[in-house]
C-alpha positions as a printed NumPy array, in Angstrom:
array([[43.702, 44.407, 32.893],
       [46.708, 45.641, 30.936],
       [47.053, 47.84 , 27.865],
       [48.981, 46.144, 25.076],
       [50.463, 47.363, 21.815],
       [50.601, 44.299, 19.562],
       [52.793, 44.711, 16.488],
       [52.502, 41.999, 13.848],
       [49.253, 40.131, 13.259],
       [50.463, 36.863, 11.814],
       [49.236, 33.572, 13.222],
       [51.01 , 34.079, 16.551],
       [49.893, 37.703, 16.864],
       [46.261, 36.839, 16.118],
       [46.253, 34.005, 18.658],
       [47.831, 36.209, 21.324],
       [45.393, 39.012, 20.559],
       [42.402, 36.701, 20.987],
       [43.704, 35.492, 24.356],
       [44.332, 39.041, 25.567],
       [40.83 , 40.123, 24.544],
       [39.33 , 37.146, 26.366],
       [41.148, 38.277, 29.519],
       [39.637, 41.749, 29.247],
       [42.789, 43.587, 28.196],
       [42.919, 46.714, 26.05 ],
       [44.74 , 45.823, 22.847],
       [45.883, 48.039, 19.987],
       [46.933, 46.039, 16.943],
       [49.318, 47.22 , 14.23 ],
       [50.298, 45.643, 10.924],
       [51.234, 46.955,  7.481],
       [48.768, 44.561,  5.816],
       [45.692, 46.7  ,  5.166],
       [43.311, 43.818,  4.424],
       [44.34 , 41.998,  7.589],
       [43.864, 44.999,  9.858],
       [40.513, 45.85 ,  8.279],
       [39.289, 42.31 ,  8.943],
       [40.282, 42.462, 12.627],
       [39.808, 46.111, 13.592],
       [36.245, 45.903, 14.899],
       [37.231, 43.462, 17.647],
       [40.048, 45.505, 19.164],
       [40.38 , 48.684, 21.231],
       [42.266, 50.31 , 18.394],
       [43.837, 49.234, 15.117],
       [46.363, 50.874, 12.842],
       [47.688, 50.127,  9.376],
       [51.339, 51.101,  9.575],
       [54.878, 50.021,  8.804],
       [56.55 , 50.055, 12.222],
       [60.   , 50.16 , 10.615],
       [59.227, 53.838, 10.038],
       [60.16 , 55.655, 13.249],
       [57.586, 58.393, 12.74 ],
       [54.806, 55.793, 12.768],
       [55.923, 54.48 , 16.158],
       [56.28 , 58.017, 17.505],
       [52.615, 58.663, 16.712],
       [51.459, 55.775, 18.95 ],
       [52.342, 57.271, 22.363],
       [54.477, 54.245, 23.243],
       [54.905, 55.035, 26.997],
       [51.126, 54.874, 27.474],
       [51.08 , 51.08 , 26.995],
       [51.829, 48.65 , 29.81 ],
       [53.392, 46.19 , 27.365],
       [54.593, 46.351, 23.771],
       [54.727, 43.009, 21.96 ],
       [56.771, 42.614, 18.784],
       [55.179, 39.53 , 17.23 ],
       [56.951, 39.625, 13.869],
       [58.238, 36.171, 13.06 ],
       [59.374, 36.232,  9.415],
       [61.615, 39.314,  9.364],
       [64.194, 39.384, 12.138],
       [65.763, 42.657, 10.976],
       [62.393, 44.38 , 11.354],
       [61.845, 42.822, 14.762],
       [65.279, 43.983, 15.891],
       [64.873, 47.573, 14.715],
       [61.338, 47.91 , 16.059],
       [62.406, 46.557, 19.446],
       [65.281, 49.054, 19.581],
       [63.036, 51.966, 18.594],
       [60.402, 51.017, 21.15 ],
       [63.087, 51.132, 23.828],
       [64.259, 54.545, 22.674],
       [60.679, 55.832, 22.702],
       [60.22 , 54.915, 26.367],
       [58.336, 51.603, 26.24 ],
       [57.618, 50.34 , 29.773],
       [58.033, 46.676, 28.882],
       [58.934, 45.01 , 25.589],
       [58.262, 41.377, 24.722],
       [59.704, 40.221, 21.392],
       [59.375, 36.995, 19.426],
       [62.455, 35.038, 18.368],
       [63.181, 31.848, 16.459],
       [66.71 , 31.124, 17.69 ],
       [68.985, 31.679, 20.671],
       [71.133, 34.087, 18.635],
       [68.039, 36.173, 17.858],
       [67.14 , 36.192, 21.553],
       [70.573, 37.545, 22.479],
       [70.38 , 40.363, 19.947],
       [66.827, 41.306, 20.939],
       [67.814, 41.453, 24.605],
       [70.799, 43.649, 23.75 ],
       [68.707, 46.225, 21.909],
       [66.074, 46.544, 24.611],
       [63.685, 43.586, 24.874],
       [62.705, 42.811, 28.477],
       [61.566, 39.319, 27.539],
       [62.011, 37.137, 24.473],
       [59.729, 34.214, 23.661],
       [60.186, 31.171, 21.412],
       [56.673, 29.962, 20.497],
       [57.876, 27.076, 18.313],
       [60.475, 25.959, 20.866],
       [57.982, 26.158, 23.731],
       [55.386, 24.111, 21.83 ],
       [57.985, 21.489, 20.902],
       [59.173, 21.172, 24.508],
       [55.637, 20.843, 25.846],
       [54.813, 18.186, 23.261],
       [57.974, 16.259, 24.101],
       [57.029, 16.216, 27.786],
       [53.476, 15.086, 27.058],
       [54.625, 12.338, 24.716],
       [56.868, 10.952, 27.436],
       [54.459, 11.399, 30.351],
       [50.857, 10.412, 29.747],
       [49.683, 11.971, 33.015],
       [51.128, 15.465, 32.404],
       [48.331, 17.856, 31.445],
       [50.357, 21.061, 31.264],
       [53.492, 22.659, 32.588],
       [55.258, 26.025, 32.852],
       [59.016, 26.546, 33.114],
       [59.868, 29.131, 35.785],
       [63.626, 29.007, 35.181],
       [66.241, 26.518, 34.03 ],
       [65.649, 24.315, 37.078],
       [62.093, 24.764, 38.395],
       [58.654, 24.286, 36.848],
       [54.967, 24.109, 37.694],
       [53.224, 20.951, 36.462],
       [49.555, 20.064, 36.254],
       [49.318, 16.279, 36.419],
       [46.707, 13.603, 36.863],
       [46.523, 12.072, 40.308],
       [48.544,  8.831, 40.525],
       [46.069,  5.99 , 41.061],
       [47.907,  4.78 , 44.157],
       [47.337,  8.174, 45.85 ],
       [43.524,  7.902, 45.777],
       [41.876,  7.75 , 49.214],
       [45.154,  8.572, 50.96 ],
       [46.013, 11.653, 53.01 ],
       [48.504, 14.237, 51.824],
       [50.577, 13.826, 54.988],
       [50.886, 10.096, 54.342],
       [51.93 , 10.578, 50.712],
       [54.535, 13.224, 51.694],
       [55.261, 14.439, 48.128],
       [57.745, 17.049, 49.32 ],
       [59.863, 14.582, 51.244],
       [59.603, 11.661, 48.819],
       [59.49 , 13.371, 45.442],
       [60.818, 16.902, 46.042],
       [57.656, 18.675, 44.931],
       [55.12 , 20.941, 46.611],
       [51.398, 20.694, 45.875],
       [50.023, 24.165, 45.132],
       [46.379, 23.426, 44.305],
       [44.059, 20.558, 43.455],
       [41.652, 20.828, 40.551],
       [38.368, 18.962, 40.643],
       [35.577, 18.801, 38.104],
       [33.728, 21.791, 39.536],
       [36.2  , 23.553, 41.847],
       [39.788, 24.377, 42.664],
       [40.999, 23.536, 46.169],
       [43.671, 26.025, 47.202],
       [43.703, 25.64 , 50.994],
       [45.229, 22.21 , 51.453],
       [46.459, 20.755, 54.738],
       [48.064, 17.461, 55.606],
       [44.703, 15.793, 56.254],
       [43.419, 16.328, 52.729],
       [42.275, 12.998, 51.27 ],
       [42.915, 12.592, 47.549],
       [40.017, 11.468, 45.367],
       [39.949,  9.734, 41.999],
       [39.779, 12.32 , 39.255],
       [41.831, 14.923, 41.144],
       [44.333, 16.883, 39.122],
       [47.263, 18.207, 41.126],
       [49.276, 21.36 , 40.427],
       [52.795, 20.941, 41.753],
       [55.972, 23.024, 41.955],
       [59.522, 21.741, 42.14 ],
       [62.656, 20.653, 40.355],
       [61.793, 19.965, 36.712],
       [63.979, 16.891, 36.378],
       [62.657, 15.348, 39.594],
       [59.035, 15.893, 38.616],
       [59.605, 14.411, 35.166],
       [61.159, 11.332, 36.738],
       [58.14 , 11.087, 39.029],
       [55.617, 11.369, 36.177],
       [57.455,  8.758, 34.126],
       [57.152,  6.143, 36.87 ],
       [53.569,  6.803, 37.998]])
């Protein structure tokens, strides 16, 4: 469980807040829209109607007490930039800010953001991968080179042992877990026999895995 200060309750902020609540986190939400905060307040640990461009408002929130501060403002980059900078000055432990462009990311990092996210870019990239690879269920970029993919089991792997398939040697990817209908298999050895319906979670070079999914 983490404590989160979530600034900006637009569509992205509301979606993130719901996910954090579902994971059992303590979430304080802040937005200058009174009607919006009033409609959401009862579901959160704390809620505040405030303009976070005003330094005194941020100072009243005990910023260092939160594990993470998220600046989820998407339609006013100047506000996002100033709030991120002020959070840093007030001793925020970790700041995650939302950006729309690479230039915005650079500026946010310079003023104190520990991490910058591109929701629209991430969604577009994931959709592009799925459109080109029918058997990709989900994936996460770890850096510019490596990713974790969740993919459907290639039909030709069914009823064969892991050691015989040799995905590391042949395709440059490591199998982390196998998801079945009712369980997740995490302790996998070379004698594991794949079954129809298995979903495999693999780690490796992004380009290599994409080439693999496009030919299976």
